[in-house]
Residue, then its C-alpha position, 0 to 999 in steps of 0.5 A: r487474535n488482535k494481530i491477526l485482525q490487524l493483518k486482515d485490515e492491512c490486507i484489505a487496505a493493501a488490496k484496495n490501494a493496489t486496485d485503485l492505483t492500477r486503475e489510475a495507471k491504466e487510465f494514464v496509459a490510455k491517454i498517452n497518445e494525447f500526451v504525445k501529441a501535445a508534447e510534439t508541439n509543446p514539450s513543456d506540456g509533455e514534461a508536466e505529464m511525465v512528472k505525474g506519470v513518474e510519481l504514479l509509477e512509484k506509487v503503483k510499484k510500492a502498492a504491488a510490493v505492499a500487497e504481495n508482502t501483506a498477503r504473504l505475512t497474513k498467510e504465514a500468521t494463519k498457516l496453522p489449522i484453523f481449529q488449532y487457534g480455537v483449541t489454543a485459546r480455550e486451553l489458555l483460558v481454562d488454565f487461567r480459570y483453574s489457576y485463579d480459582e485455586m489461588n482464590k480458594s487457598t488465599t481466602e482460607q489463609v488470610d485473617d479478617t483484616e485482609k479480607p476486604k483487600l482480597k475482595e477488592l483485588h478479586e473484584k478487579v480481577e473479575t472486571a479485567f477477566p470477565y470471561r470465566n464461564e463456559t459460555a464466554l470461553a466458547e465465545i472467545s474460542l469462536g472469536a479466534l476461529v472467525a478472526v483466522e478465517d477472515a484474515q485468510e479470506a482477506a489474504k486470498k482477495t489481496e493476492p489477485t491484485v498483485e499481478p495486475a499492479k505489476e503489469a500496470v507498472t510495465l505498461l506505464k514504464e513503456a508509455l513514459k518511455k514513449l513520451e520521453e522520446v517524443i519530448t526529447a525529439a521535440k526539443e531538438i527540433k525546437e532548438k534548431i529553429t532560428p529566430e528568423e524562422k520563428k518570426g516567419s522570415p526564412n528569406n533573410t540571408e544575413d548571418n545571425s548565427d551568433l544571435s541564434d546561438s544566444t537566443s536558443t531556447h534550452q528546455p530542461s532535460p526530461v524527468p528520468i524514468p526510475d528503474t524497476 
């Protein structure tokens, strides 16, 4: 039961994470034209957004995988008919109660008066550790197992629909980052071809300053590579 409850909580967390990151990815893609325009005049601005985009891409990919895997594991863990969990839990508890009562009866009859205080103390500890030995408590434990399975299955059903949108967001984000990378590369190439005289607004200067141009050219770092799927 505890394992099933843990899987339920993991499903809920995975679904929320996938949904939130999918939204962030779509918001990034929606702003790609703004990033492209900024990169055309200042490649470093585009590169800053590239770094953010690549980090977001990795997060969305991981979120999609985690959501898919968690939903699958939860479904597998709860694939038995729901009622079977309650039946199994009840049978185990009934067996324990019967065995405990038999051991308690036989032990009490066999020990002498000096051992009875110790036996009483032991019985009290057992009763404290297993306070569910009556019919009402047994029914509650069985019902708890049923509820846990139902909740876990419901969580898995809600997690599955978050997987595909996250995967689609990964595709859109990769395309947007590729477009941004191409613009950054083109902007750098144009910037590197501009001579110092052109930067100063002196296009009529005919003096050969090729060496100076080469030594003062601005070489920007390469764009952040987009990871493969």
